[in-house]
N, C-alpha and C positions, 0 to 999 in steps of 0.2 A: 870886183867879185864879192868883196865883203858886203857891199850894199845889196847885191842880189840875194845873198844868203840871208841877210838881215830882213829884207823885205819879204822873202818867202816864209821866214819864221813868223813874222807878224801876221801875214795873211793866213797861214795855217793855224796860228794861235787864235785868231778872231773867228775862224770857222768852227773850231772846237768849242768855243764858248757858247755858240748858238745851239749846240746839241745838248740841251739840258734834259732833266728828268721830266717825263710826262706824268701828269697827275691824272689818275683814273678815278673818276667820281663814281662811287657806288650809289646807285639810285635804288631806293626802296619803293616798290610798287605796293600801294595799299588799296585793297578793294573793300568796298562797303556793300554789304548785301542789303538791298532794300526789300523789306518784307512787309507784306500787307498785314494789317492788324487782324488777328484771328481771335475770336471769342469762343469760349468753350460752350458746347451744346450737349444736351442730354441724349438726343436721338438724331439719327440720320434718316434720310428718305429710303424707302424700300428699294429703289433702283440702285442706290449705292451699295446696300447690303447684298443684293443679288450679284452685282458686278464684282464685288470683292470675293464672294463665295465661288464664282466662276473662275476668277483669276488666281485665287489662292485657296485651294481646298483646305478645310480645317482652320480657317482664319478665326481669330478672336479679336474683337474690337476692344481696345483699352480706353481711349479718349478720342473725342471728335471736336474739331474746331471749325468755325465758318467765318468768312470775311464778307465784306460788303459786296463783292462780285459773285457771291454764292458759290465760292470755291471752298471745298472741304479739305482740311488737313486731318488725316485720321492716323492715329497711332495704333498699330496692330501687332499681334503676336502670331507668327506662323512657325510651327514646329519648334517652339521654344525660343525663337529669335524675334527680337523687337525690330520693327520697321516703321517708317512713316510713309504714307501714301497720300497723294493729292488727287482729288477728283472734283468734277463739277457736279451740279445738282442732278444731272441725268445719269450719273454713274460712269462717265468717261474718265479714265485714268489720265491725269496730266503729268507731264515731265517737267520737273523743276530742279 
C-alpha cells in the first residue's frame, strides 16, 4: 500500500512539473509607408483646379507637389481646415 501511495505521489508530482508558465511574446508590428518622391510645383493643371472647385466649394490651394507618375499631392484649406488631397493629372481624386 505504501508503494502505491508513493508511486501515485511521484506520478502526480511529475505531471505538475510539466505545467509551467507559458511565455507570451509581445510582437510589435511595424509598418513602413512607402511614399513616392513628390517635388513642389508652382502651378497645377486647370483640370485639377476645376475638379477641386467642384468637389470642395471655396477651396484655397496652399501647396502642390507632383511625383514621377504625374500624381499630385495638394495641400488645401476648406472652411479654415487644412487637408491633403491626391489627384492625377486629369483631376481625378485618388484615395491614398
